[in-house]
N, C-alpha and C positions, 0 to 999 in steps of 0.2 A: 321157392320157385315150387310146380305144382308138377311135381317129374316123379311120384313115386306115391301111388295109393295101393298100394300092396298087401300092406297089414288093415286094408278097409274095403277089400274088392269081393264084392258079395259073388259068389262063384254058380250061375245060375240062380234058377228057381228056389232050388232047395239047398243053398248054400247055407251057410254061419253067419249068421250078422254079427259083427262084434259092437256094434252099439245099440241093438237091441230092436226100436220099435222102424225107424227110418232106412229105407234099404237105399245099401250105397252100391250103385252101377256103375261097370267100366266101359261098358260095349255096348253095342247098340240094340244088336238082337236080346241078347237079356232084358237090355229096357223095354223092347218092344213088347216081349211075352211077359213083363209084369203090369204092364200098362194094359194089356189083353186084359189082367182078370181084376181091374179095375174100375170102378164108376165115371163116367162122362157126366158132364164136359171137366177139362181135367187144363188147370192154369197152370201156367209157365213162368218162372223167374231166372233168367241167366245171369249169371256172376263169374267174377272172375275171383271170387274169394276174398278174402281180409273182409268179413262182411261187418257191416254198424247201421245204428238203427235206419238209416236209408232204406237199405233193402230188407229191414225188417218189416216196413211198411208197406211195403211190394208186396212180399211173404203174406201178409194178415189180411191185404186184402185179397189176394189170390184164393187165402183159407174162407173168408167170407164168401166172394164168390162161386166157386165148385169143388165139390166133395173129393176130388184128389188134386194137389199140388204138388208138380215137381222142381226142384233146383238144381239148376246145371254150377258146377266150378270147374271152370278152365280157364288159365291165363292163356291166351289168346297168344303167341310172339306175334302175329303178322300184323296186328294194328299200333304194333309201338313203332314208332320211327325213328326213335332214339335207344339204341341199346343200354344205354346206361339205367336208362328207366325203367327197361323191364328187367332189369340186374337187381335193382331196388324198390320191385313194388314189393310191398309186406304182404308174408302168406301164413297165416296158420293154420292147417285143416282140422287138427284135431278141434282149435276152438270151434271152426266154423261148423264143424261137423255136433258139437255140441249143441250150440246155437237152432240147426234146425231142428233138433231132436226137440228142440223145448218146444219151436213152433208146430210139432206134430207132423212135418213134412212127411209127404207119403215116399218120395223116393228125392235119391241125390243122385244125379247121372257126374260122373269125375273121370270122366275118360283120359286116356293118353292121349301123346300127340301121336301119334299111331293111328288111335282110330278117329280122329278127326282131318289128320292128312297125310293117309296111306299113300300118298304120290311125295310127299315131301311134301314139303310148305310154299304152294303154290296158292298163290289166291285166284279166286273166281269172278270173272268178268264178262259172265255169259249175261247178268243184269245188271245194268247202272245206272241212277239216276239224274245221271249230267249233272246241270248247277246245282242241283242240290247239296251233292255230296261236294261242290267243286271250292264254294265259299267258307269263311268263318276257317272253321277247322280244316277243310279240306285244301285251301288254302295255305297253312302254315304248317300241316301236319301231312305231307307227302307221301301217299299209300296205308294213312290211319285207316279210310273207310269203305277199301278194296278188303281189307283185314277182316271188320265190323263186319259188314257185308257178307263175308265169303262164311266165316262162324257162324252168324245168327244163320243163315239161313243153312248151313246144318244139321245145327242144333233143332230150329223147324224142322226139316226133316227127319230126324230122327227122336222127335220129341211126339210129333206129331196133335200140337196142343189147340186148344178151343180159343185158348185165351192167353194171352202174352203181355208180361207187365213191364214201366219201362220207367224210370226214373228223371222227371224233367231238366234237372239239370243237366244233364247230357241233351239238350234240346233239340239239336240238329239230330244226332243219334237217333232220335226218338221218332223223328218225321221220315227220317229215309227210312229207317225199318217198317213204320205205318203205309211207306208206298208201298216198297217190296210186296210187303203181305197183299194186300190190295190186287200185285198184279198175278202174284205167282201162290200165292196161300189164300184161296177163294174162302171167307168164313172163319177165318183167323182173325178175331177180332184185338187188335195192338192198345192198349189205354196203358197212356200216358200220368202221369200221377207228379203231385206237385214235389218241388224242392223239401228234404228236410235241413231243417236248420239248426246249430248247435247255438247255446244260449247268446254267443255271442254274433251271431249273425251268419258265421262265416256255415256254406253248403258244406253238409258232412258228405266226404272224399275220404278213399281209404287213404289216400297220398298225405292226408293232414298230420298223419303222426311223425311224419320227416320232420314236422316245423320246430326249430326252438321256442319258447316261451316268449321269448321278443319277437321272434319270426311268427307266429301265431296273433300279434297284435297286428304288426302291419297287415298282415292276412286279411284281417276281419274286417279290413278299412275297404275292400271290396264290394262287399254287400253294402253296405254304409255307402259307397260313390254311387253305388247304381240306385240303392234308394232314393238319394238328393237328386239325381239328376232325372228319375223318375216323377219326383216331387216338383220341381223345376219346369218339367214339358207340361205336369198337368197345371201349372201357373202359368201356362203360354211364355213360356222363355222357348224360342225357337230350337228343335232338336238338335243340329250341328253346335251351337252356343250350353246349351247341357251335357253332352256328348264331350267336349272338350275340355268346360272346368272337373269333368267327374276322372277324368284322362290328366289333369292336373295334379287333381288331389292325390293321386295316387303315386304319379312320379317324384311330388314334393316327401314323401314319404320312403321313397328310395323302394318304389315296387312296381320290377319292367311290366311295361304293361307289353303286351305281345298286338292285341287289337282291344279293342275298346268300341261299337257298332250300333245302329240302330237298323235294324233290319224289319224289314214283311214277316209277320209271325207264320204267312203263309209259304212265301219263296225264298223268305230270307236272304231278298235281295236289299242293298241298303234304300232308307224313305228319310225323306226331311220333313217331312210333315203328318198327319194324323198319327194313329194307333202303330205301334212297335212294340219292339222286341228290342229289348238292352241286350245286347250279346258282350264279352269280355274275354281272355285269356291271360293271367298275368305269372310272374315268377317272382316267387319270397324264398329266397335264400336256395337257389336252383330246382323249386319244386313247382310245377305246374299246375295251377289252379284258373277251374271256370265259372262262372258262372252268367246269370241270366234272371231280367224280369222284364214281366209285360207291364207294359203302357198303353191304357184304354181309356182314352177322353172322353 
C-alpha cells in the first residue's frame, strides 16, 4: 500500500531529490510553492499508482498540451467499498517513479493519508451529481463515488491544474468529474481519452495482473462480447436482444456478470434504441473488471 514515502520525500524546495529530475512532494504547501515557479498551463493526471500504458497515454497527452505536468499517486481508501480489493490492489512505488521520470513528469504529488484526510477518512458530500453517480457503478459499489469525488476535489484544490486527464475506461467517473469541474472549478478542462487495450482487447487495468493465464483468456471475452453487441446493434438487432446475447456469451464461459447495460452516453440512463454506451462490470477469478464501448448508429 502507499503508506510510506519517506525515502522519496522532497523536503521543501531546497530538499534533496533522490530520483533526480522529477520532484516528489508529499504536502500541499510544498506542492504549491513548487508549482508557483513552474510555467502554466499545468496538466494533471491523478492516479492510484501501479502505472501501466493507459496511465502513460494520459501523461503523454498532458505533456503534449502543457509545459508543466503533475502526476499524483495516492491509493484512496474511501473509494474502495470492499476491503479485500484495497488490500490486494497492486503497488510498486519505485517502479512508478522510474516510469514518471522517463516520461519527464515535472512533479509527482505523493501525499500521505494525513495530508489528504486530516480529520480522518470522512467523505465530502457538499457537492453531489445526483443520478449520474447513482446508476451503474453507483448502484453496485455503494460509497465508491463519494470517495472518488472527495479525493479528486481535494487533489484539484491542491494542484489547481488547468487541464486534468482521465481514461474513458472509467467512463462514469470521467462524466462525474467533468460535471464537478464545471460546477466547482471554472476554467478547469477535464479531458477524457480513449481506453487503451492490450493485444487481446482487454482494457488495461492495474487489477489485470491478478489474473491467471486461464482467467486472462476468460476476461478477454468481455471486450469481445461488447464488440459483438455493438456490431449487432449497428446491424439493427434490438438493443435488449444484443445485450442479452452478450450476457449469455459471458456467463456461458464462466464469467460472472454484475451488470451489462445500454445507457445514454450523457445521462447514463437506460436506453432501448438509438445511440448508446454499452457498459459492463464482471468478475473473473474474483477480480472485478469494467469496460464500455460506444454505439453510434
